[in-house]
Every structure is written in structure tokens, then in C-alpha cells.
N, C-alpha and C positions, 0 to 999 in steps of 0.2 A: 505494501503500499504504499502510496507516497502524492502528497499533495503538486498539481502538474500546472502549466498557465494555461490558456483559455487555446493559444496557436496547439501547443503539442495536444492535446486534448483534441481536436479538428486532424491534426495529422495522424491521429489513432485510429480514429474513426476513418478516415477514407481510406488506412491501410487495415482495417478491418483487424483494431487492435494489435499489429506487429509492429512494432519497431523495433528496428536493428539487431541487437542479438537477446533483448528483451523476452521473457515469456512471453506469448499471447495475452492481452487483458482478458478480463471476467466480465469487467462492468467499468464504464467512466461515469463518477457522478458530480456533482455542484451540491454544496453546502454554505451554509451561511457563518461563516466562523463568527462563534461568538465573543472572541478578545477583540476584532476587529470591528464587526458588523459588518464585511466585504465579503461579496460572493467569491466564493476557492473553488477550484476545478480538486478532481483527485482520482487515480488511477486503481482498481481492486484487480491485484492476478488471481485471486480465489476468494470461494466464499467465504473463507476467514478471515479475509480482509474488509472485506464490503460489510461484514461482522461489527467492523469499528468504526463504522458511519452512522450507528442509529442516533437517535438524537440523546444529547449528555451535554454535560455543563460547555464544550469544547464547539459541539456540533449541534445546529438548529437548520429546518426543511431539508432535510438529505433528500435529492432527485435525483433517479437515474437518469443520463440522458443517452448513455448507448450501452444495451447490456446482452452480450454475448452469453454469459449462462447466466445471470444473474435474476434473480427473479421479479417480475412485473408487479407485484404488492409491496416492495420494499418501497417504505415511505411512500414518496409521489413518482409517480414516471411520465417523462416528457417524453413525444418524439423529437429527437433531437435533430430531426431535419425539417420538423415544424416552428421547431421554435429559436433554433442557430444558425439557419443558411438562409442568405437574404438572395 
């Protein structure tokens, strides 16, 4: 699991979750960072990684924007093609 930029998220989505030598992503999501209030992007490489992004003291409004293997009932689900592609 790691926080990434929107640009890297878009590249991962375009490459079906693959980036250089990294394992294929399981899901890409956004969440509100409770410390800064900003929208953050993250990549999860497994279901266990994804579980770290449930609502907590640090995370609010987790939203899956690209679900290779992630369940669509996790938090919110937003079709990234409708929300993030101009």
C-alpha cells in the first residue's frame, strides 16, 4: 500500500494496474486525509492492503476508483472513467 499522485494513479489505470517492475495493483482509491483535509490517492496491492483504507482517525471517505480485484461495496465506488477522464 502506498500514497501516490493523481498522475501516477492515471498511469496505473491506463496500464491496467501495472507499473514498471511493481506487482499488479489490486485497487486504486482516493480518500480524504484527515490531517490535511486534502484528497489523497493510494494504490493497494492486495486485499490486506485495501483493508488499511477503511475509515479511521487518518482516513475519511475512502472511494475505489479502479477495482481490479477490490469489492465494489468497499466504502464508495466511483467509476474513474466518469469522474476523472475529461
